[in-house]
Structure formats: structure tokens, C-alpha cells
C-alpha positions in Angstrom: 0.0 0.0 0.0 2.9 2.3 0.5 4.0 2.0 -3.1 0.5 2.9 -4.5 0.0 6.0 -2.5 3.2 8.0 -4.0 2.1 6.7 -7.6 -1.4 8.3 -7.0 0.2 11.5 -5.6 2.5 11.6 -8.6 -0.4 11.0 -11.1 -2.4 13.8 -9.3 0.5 16.2 -9.4 1.0 15.4 -13.1 -2.8 16.0 -13.7 -2.6 19.3 -11.8 0.6 20.4 -13.8 -1.4 19.7 -17.0 -4.3 21.6 -15.8 -2.4 24.5 -14.8 -0.4 24.5 -18.3 -3.8 24.5 -20.0 -5.1 27.4 -18.0 -2.0 29.4 -18.8 -2.6 28.7 -22.4 -6.3 29.8 -22.1 -5.1 32.9 -20.3 -2.5 33.9 -23.0 -5.2 33.1 -25.6 -7.6 35.6 -23.8 -4.8 38.2 -23.6 -4.2 37.6 -27.5 -7.8 38.1 -28.3 -8.1 41.3 -26.2 -5.2 42.8 -28.0 -6.8 41.7 -31.2 -10.1 43.1 -30.2 -8.5 46.5 -29.3 -6.9 46.7 -32.7 -10.1 45.9 -34.5 -12.0 48.5 -32.6 -9.3 51.2 -33.4 -9.6 50.3 -37.1 -13.4 50.6 -36.9 -13.1 54.0 -35.3 -11.0 55.1 -38.1 -13.5 53.8 -40.6 -16.2 55.7 -38.9 -14.2 58.9 -38.9 -13.7 58.3 -42.7 -17.4 57.7 -43.2 -18.3 60.9 -41.2 -15.9 62.7 -43.5 -17.5 61.3 -46.6 -20.9 62.2 -45.3 -19.9 65.8 -44.8 -18.5 65.8 -48.5 -21.5 64.3 -50.0 -23.7 66.9 -48.2 -21.8 69.8 -49.4 -21.9 68.2 -53.1 -25.6 68.0 -52.8 -26.0 71.5 -51.8 -23.8 72.7 -54.6 -25.8 70.4 -57.3 -29.1 71.8 -56.1 -27.8 75.3 -56.1 -26.6 74.8 -59.8 -30.0 73.2 -60.6 -31.9 76.0 -59.2 -29.8 78.7 -60.9 -30.1 76.9 -64.3 -33.8 76.4 -63.9 -34.2 80.3 -63.0 -32.1 81.2 -66.0 -34.3 78.9 -68.2 -37.5 80.3 -66.9 -36.0 84.0 -67.2 -35.1 83.3 -70.8 -38.4 81.7 -71.7 -40.3 84.5 -70.0 -38.3 87.2 -72.2 -39.1 85.1 -75.3 -42.9 85.0 -74.5 -43.3 88.7 -73.2 -40.8 90.5 -75.5 -40.2 88.4 -78.6 -38.8 91.1 -80.8 -36.3 92.7 -78.4 
């Protein structure tokens, strides 16, 4: 019986060491995932800033386009009115 006790203790010790190694590996994986997540969040924030910038540009272009369309429409209406009311002038 004295021989089996140390064998069992050695087995338990080796099992505990394996569990400890696995827990360390899991902890390292978690740290790696957190770093990866932080990098991804940083990239997403950069993309969000770019999209905000693009939205501002598109809004400015829309404003210019509508201004051009209104100006052109008023010019055409004015020209047609001139032709209608003052055809010989």
C-alpha cells in the first residue's frame, strides 16, 4: 500500500500540472484576443471617422448640385419669359 500512495500522488501532481499549463494557455489566448479586439476597434473607429468625413463631403456636393439646378432652372425660366413677353427685343 505504500507504493500505491506515492504513485497516486505523482499522478495527481502531473494532472494538476497539465491543468495548470492548459489554464496558462487559455489565459494567453484571452490576452491575445483582447489585443486583437482592441486593434479591430481602433480600425473601426478610423473607418467611422472616414465615413463621417465622406458624409460631410456628400452633403456639400448635394448642396452645390441643388444650387446649380435652381440657378439653371431660373435662368431657363427667365429666358423663356423674355421670349414670351418680349419676342422682338
